[in-house]
N, CA and C atoms as an extended XYZ file, in Angstrom:
216
Properties=species:S:1:pos:R:3:atomname:S:1:resname:S:1:resid:I:1 pbc="F F F"
N         9.185        1.914      -10.032 N   MET     1
C         9.593        1.182       -8.921 CA  MET     1
C         8.144        0.751       -8.976 C   MET     1
N         8.193       -0.978       -8.207 N   ASN     2
C         6.823       -1.717       -8.102 CA  ASN     2
C         7.102       -2.243       -6.395 C   ASN     2
N         5.553       -2.485       -6.283 N   ALA     3
C         5.082       -2.578       -4.538 CA  ALA     3
C         4.804       -4.304       -4.936 C   ALA     3
N         5.238       -4.972       -4.037 N   LEU     4
C         4.837       -6.525       -4.161 CA  LEU     4
C         4.033       -6.541       -2.914 C   LEU     4
N         2.810       -6.907       -2.823 N   ILE     5
C         1.979       -6.798       -1.481 CA  ILE     5
C         2.178       -8.217       -0.993 C   ILE     5
N         2.354       -8.764       -0.134 N   TYR     6
C         1.890      -10.069        0.384 CA  TYR     6
C         0.958      -10.392        1.611 C   TYR     6
N        -0.053      -11.118        1.306 N   LEU     7
C        -1.076      -10.889        2.030 CA  LEU     7
C        -1.209      -11.948        2.923 C   LEU     7
N        -2.162      -11.939        3.905 N   ARG     8
C        -2.116      -13.152        4.906 CA  ARG     8
C        -2.815      -14.259        4.238 C   ARG     8
N        -3.940      -14.638        3.141 N   ASN     9
C        -4.398      -15.499        2.555 CA  ASN     9
C        -3.043      -16.110        1.680 C   ASN     9
N        -2.066      -15.540        1.806 N   GLU    10
C        -0.905      -16.166        0.790 CA  GLU    10
C        -1.385      -15.849       -0.701 C   GLU    10
N        -1.977      -14.667       -0.748 N   LYS    11
C        -1.820      -14.225       -1.911 CA  LYS    11
C        -0.762      -13.182       -2.120 C   LYS    11
N        -0.712      -12.456       -3.119 N   ARG    12
C         0.051      -11.470       -3.288 CA  ARG    12
C        -0.771      -10.334       -4.593 C   ARG    12
N        -0.624       -9.414       -4.462 N   ALA    13
C        -0.837       -8.065       -5.474 CA  ALA    13
C         0.111       -7.358       -5.670 C   ALA    13
N         0.446       -7.023       -7.125 N   LEU    14
C         1.403       -6.440       -7.745 CA  LEU    14
C         0.832       -5.085       -8.096 C   LEU    14
N         1.638       -4.226       -7.632 N   VAL    15
C         1.483       -2.624       -8.129 CA  VAL    15
C         2.565       -2.034       -9.195 C   VAL    15
N         2.231       -2.028      -10.464 N   SER    16
C         3.550       -1.284      -11.224 CA  SER    16
C         3.802        0.131      -10.864 C   SER    16
N         5.034        0.609      -10.963 N   ASN    17
C         5.148        1.994      -11.301 CA  ASN    17
C         4.249        2.597      -10.288 C   ASN    17
N         4.299        2.329       -8.943 N   ILE    18
C         3.956        2.640       -7.758 CA  ILE    18
C         4.221        4.404       -7.737 C   ILE    18
N         3.399        5.259       -7.494 N   SER    19
C         3.795        6.553       -7.142 CA  SER    19
C         3.174        6.867       -5.862 C   SER    19
N         2.465        6.211       -5.186 N   LYS    20
C         2.049        7.074       -3.969 CA  LYS    20
C         1.101        5.559       -2.999 C   LYS    20
N         1.170        5.943       -1.757 N   ILE    21
C         0.515        5.046       -0.906 CA  ILE    21
C        -0.475        6.020       -0.099 C   ILE    21
N        -1.742        5.759       -0.069 N   ILE    22
C        -2.602        6.957        0.561 CA  ILE    22
C        -3.383        5.821        1.794 C   ILE    22
N        -2.853        6.364        3.277 N   ARG    23
C        -3.123        5.673        4.329 CA  ARG    23
C        -4.917        6.230        4.806 C   ARG    23
N        -5.516        5.455        4.976 N   HIS    24
C        -7.031        5.982        5.190 CA  HIS    24
C        -7.371        6.053        6.924 C   HIS    24
N        -7.887        6.944        7.149 N   LYS    25
C        -8.167        7.220        8.839 CA  LYS    25
C        -9.238        6.117        9.218 C   LYS    25
N       -10.379        6.061        8.453 N   GLY    26
C       -11.484        5.140        8.600 CA  GLY    26
C       -11.470        4.067        7.324 C   GLY    26
N       -12.841        4.655        6.610 N   GLY    27
C       -13.357        3.968        5.480 CA  GLY    27
C       -12.224        4.494        4.268 C   GLY    27
N       -12.287        4.198        3.269 N   TYR    28
C       -11.410        4.322        2.419 CA  TYR    28
C       -11.609        5.854        1.691 C   TYR    28
N       -13.214        6.479        2.164 N   SER    29
C       -13.334        7.736        1.666 CA  SER    29
C       -12.362        8.789        2.347 C   SER    29
N       -12.157        8.288        3.698 N   GLU    30
C       -11.399        9.648        4.658 CA  GLU    30
C        -9.734        9.280        4.681 C   GLU    30
N        -9.024       10.182        3.973 N   GLU    31
C        -7.678       10.257        3.298 CA  GLU    31
C        -7.017       10.988        4.910 C   GLU    31
N        -6.129       10.050        4.972 N   GLU    32
C        -5.309       10.607        6.227 CA  GLU    32
C        -3.832       11.380        5.941 C   GLU    32
N        -3.292       10.476        4.930 N   GLU    33
C        -1.698       10.291        4.787 CA  GLU    33
C        -1.677        9.808        3.415 C   GLU    33
N        -0.757       11.062        2.589 N   ILE    34
C        -0.319       10.521        1.006 CA  ILE    34
C         1.207       10.416        1.671 C   ILE    34
N         1.561        8.906        1.177 N   ILE    35
C         3.017        8.493        1.346 CA  ILE    35
C         3.644        8.294       -0.241 C   ILE    35
N         4.374        9.682       -0.302 N   GLU    36
C         5.049        9.610       -1.637 CA  GLU    36
C         5.983        8.664       -1.976 C   GLU    36
N         6.663        8.612       -3.161 N   SER    37
C         7.416        7.446       -3.040 CA  SER    37
C         9.002        7.444       -2.763 C   SER    37
N         8.954        8.666       -2.643 N   SER    38
C        10.705        9.313       -1.803 CA  SER    38
C        10.353        8.674       -0.148 C   SER    38
N         9.678        8.419        0.247 N   ASP    39
C         9.068        7.794        1.672 CA  ASP    39
C         8.949        6.392        1.985 C   ASP    39
N         8.916        5.596        0.757 N   PHE    40
C         8.649        4.413        0.816 CA  PHE    40
C         9.565        3.607        1.728 C   PHE    40
N        10.987        3.547        2.046 N   ASP    41
C        11.526        3.478        2.733 CA  ASP    41
C        11.201        3.332        4.431 C   ASP    41
N        10.407        4.492        4.622 N   SER    42
C         9.828        4.466        6.036 CA  SER    42
C         8.322        3.795        6.067 C   SER    42
N         7.885        3.233        4.857 N   PHE    43
C         6.593        2.800        5.284 CA  PHE    43
C         6.463        1.957        6.140 C   PHE    43
N         5.462        2.097        7.068 N   GLN    44
C         5.088        0.947        8.089 CA  GLN    44
C         3.666        0.436        7.900 C   GLN    44
N         3.006       -0.756        8.655 N   ILE    45
C         2.006       -0.970        7.856 CA  ILE    45
C         1.245       -1.142        9.597 C   ILE    45
N         0.165       -0.402        9.477 N   PHE    46
C        -0.809       -0.240       10.868 CA  PHE    46
C        -2.120       -0.998       10.480 C   PHE    46
N        -3.036       -0.798       11.614 N   ASP    47
C        -4.744       -1.270       11.271 CA  ASP    47
C        -5.372        0.225       10.484 C   ASP    47
N        -4.777        0.062        9.303 N   TYR    48
C        -5.477        1.345        8.784 CA  TYR    48
C        -6.244        0.872        7.408 C   TYR    48
N        -6.856        1.324        6.503 N   ASN    49
C        -6.935        0.614        5.156 CA  ASN    49
C        -5.834        1.657        3.979 C   ASN    49
N        -5.271        1.113        3.095 N   TYR    50
C        -4.417        1.462        2.308 CA  TYR    50
C        -4.965        1.344        1.228 C   TYR    50
N        -4.121        2.542        0.340 N   THR    51
C        -4.536        2.527       -1.229 CA  THR    51
C        -3.478        2.523       -1.923 C   THR    51
N        -2.885        1.503       -2.743 N   PHE    52
C        -1.667        1.788       -3.694 CA  PHE    52
C        -1.866        2.068       -4.750 C   PHE    52
N        -1.382        3.248       -5.195 N   VAL    53
C        -1.589        3.884       -6.637 CA  VAL    53
C        -0.288        3.539       -7.660 C   VAL    53
N        -0.406        3.210       -8.581 N   GLY    54
C         0.374        2.970       -9.708 CA  GLY    54
C        -0.521        2.866      -10.849 C   GLY    54
N         0.285        1.900      -11.740 N   ASN    55
C        -0.535        1.083      -13.091 CA  ASN    55
C        -1.621        0.406      -12.763 C   ASN    55
N        -1.577        0.081      -11.797 N   GLU    56
C        -3.096       -0.438      -11.141 CA  GLU    56
C        -3.108       -0.035       -9.617 C   GLU    56
N        -4.490        0.161       -9.160 N   THR    57
C        -4.810        0.879       -7.825 CA  THR    57
C        -5.485       -0.044       -7.145 C   THR    57
N        -4.697       -0.717       -6.205 N   VAL    58
C        -4.958       -1.646       -4.974 CA  VAL    58
C        -5.412       -1.224       -3.642 C   VAL    58
N        -6.752       -1.464       -3.021 N   ALA    59
C        -7.135       -0.985       -1.965 CA  ALA    59
C        -7.081       -2.037       -1.155 C   ALA    59
N        -6.575       -2.041        0.106 N   ILE    60
C        -6.110       -3.425        0.982 CA  ILE    60
C        -6.235       -2.771        2.621 C   ILE    60
N        -6.831       -3.799        3.181 N   SER    61
C        -6.930       -3.325        4.800 CA  SER    61
C        -5.417       -3.782        5.198 C   SER    61
N        -5.172       -3.191        5.876 N   GLY    62
C        -3.570       -2.958        6.374 CA  GLY    62
C        -3.581       -4.413        7.671 C   GLY    62
N        -4.922       -5.039        8.003 N   ALA    63
C        -5.015       -6.108        8.921 CA  ALA    63
C        -4.409       -7.313        7.676 C   ALA    63
N        -4.880       -7.358        6.539 N   ASP    64
C        -4.770       -8.492        5.530 CA  ASP    64
C        -3.125       -8.274        4.995 C   ASP    64
N        -2.261       -7.354        5.206 N   ILE    65
C        -1.158       -7.178        4.724 CA  ILE    65
C        -0.013       -7.965        5.695 C   ILE    65
N         0.920       -8.863        5.188 N   LEU    66
C         2.087       -9.321        6.061 CA  LEU    66
C         3.174       -8.320        5.653 C   LEU    66
N         3.288       -8.050        4.591 N   TYR    67
C         4.826       -7.154        4.086 CA  TYR    67
C         4.523       -6.805        2.764 C   TYR    67
N         5.430       -5.432        2.325 N   VAL    68
C         5.308       -4.888        1.265 CA  VAL    68
C         6.720       -4.959        0.794 C   VAL    68
N         7.187       -5.385       -0.524 N   SER    69
C         8.359       -5.527       -1.101 CA  SER    69
C         8.279       -4.542       -2.230 C   SER    69
N         9.427       -3.666       -2.079 N   PHE    70
C         9.633       -2.416       -3.358 CA  PHE    70
C        10.565       -2.756       -3.965 C   PHE    70
N        10.627       -2.981       -5.656 N   SER    71
C        11.804       -2.910       -6.157 CA  SER    71
C        11.711       -2.013       -7.423 C   SER    71
N        12.731       -2.116       -8.209 N   ASN    72
C        12.833       -1.369       -9.274 CA  ASN    72
C        12.883       -2.372      -10.517 C   ASN    72
């Protein structure tokens, strides 16, 4: 599965073969919740920091994300 992340600055980030999303409580060092691929259907964006992990690893503030599109 791939995740295409649409950003507020009209750019996009692609994460191929995404395996998990980490939602961080504060800074990127504080882990709050790991969202596994089986739970991507219920993924919601809040004002947290996120790390998308797959072939690429992308760290983005939730405030910068418009939406995320998941595809096979």
